[in-house]
N, C-alpha and C positions, 0 to 999 in steps of 0.2 A: 504494500500500500504506500502511495507517495506521501512524503511529508508535506503538510500544508498548514497554513495559518487560517483559522476561522475565528471570527469575533462573534460572540453571542451576548446580547444585552436583553434583559428582561425588565419590563416596566409594567407593573400591574398584571394584566392578563395577556399582554402582547410581548412576543419575543421577536427580536430583530437578529437575523443571522447574516453575517457578512463573510462570504468566502473570498479570500484574497488570492484567487487563482482561477484558471479555466475550470469549467464544469464539463467533465467527460466521464467515460466509463471507469477511469482510474480513480477519480475523486468522488464519484457518486456514493460508494459505500460509507465513507466518512461523513459526508453531508447528511445522508439518511440517518446515520447513527446520532449525529448531533441533534437532528430534529426529534428523533425518538427519545432522547435523553431529557427533553424538556419536561418541566414539572406538569403534573396533571391539570393544574389551574390555568395553564396557558391555553387560550381559546383562539388566538390569532398568531400566525407566523408570517413575518415579513422578511422575504428574501431580498436583501439589499445588494444589488449586483454592480454597484459603482466601481468595484475593483475586480470585476470579472470580464476580461476582454473577449473571451470566447466561450460559447456553450454549444454542445451538440445535442443529439437526441437524449442523452442522459439528463440534461437539464429539463427537458419536457417531462421525462419520467418523474423527476424530482418534484416538479410543480403539480403533478396529477396523482401522486402516490396516495392510495387510500390510507386512512388511519389504521394503525394496528388494532387487532381485536381487543375489546375491553376499554378503549380510550374514547372519550367524547370527540365528536367531530371538531375540526379546527378550520377556520377560514385561512386561506393562503393569499397573500398579496406579494407583488413584486415592485420594487422601486429601484431607481438609479441605473436602469438598463443602458448599457453602451450600444453602439449601432449594430454589431453583429448579433448579440442575443435578442435585441429588439426585432431585427429582421427575421430571425428564426421563429419567434413567437408570432409575428405577423403572418408568415407563410403557414405555420401550423393552424392559426385561426381560420385561414381560408380553406385549408384541406380537411380540417376536423372540427366543424362548427359545434358538434355536441359537447366537445371538451371545454367550451366557454373560455378559450384563451383571450378573446377580445377584452374581457373585464380586467385582464392583467396588463394590457398595453397602456402606455402613457396616454393620458387624455380620455381614456375610456370612462363612460358613466358607470356608476355602481350597478351591479347585476340586480335586477328586480325579479323576485320569485314570481312564477306564472300562476 
């Protein structure tokens, strides 16, 4: 597993996770473990990608992973996206509308339940 730096900040019920590297198949296990280790009371996870220059399909998996059994659902948000991850999310939103990637794109309106 690669050595990487991840910053995690918790404020109230929101956790902000900042990976300081690319998100790919090599870094995905540690990022998943970081999210899984968050306290039960965390109801929202914000992935701050300001220091993530590149993201491949592994990043899409990270943003759509279901919660582990026995954990309450958490909202997932993304902020600070650089051009390449933003373009990947835009393409994924076009190709896979049911996954609701548009709500994670900059400038998107909050998702309204149907």
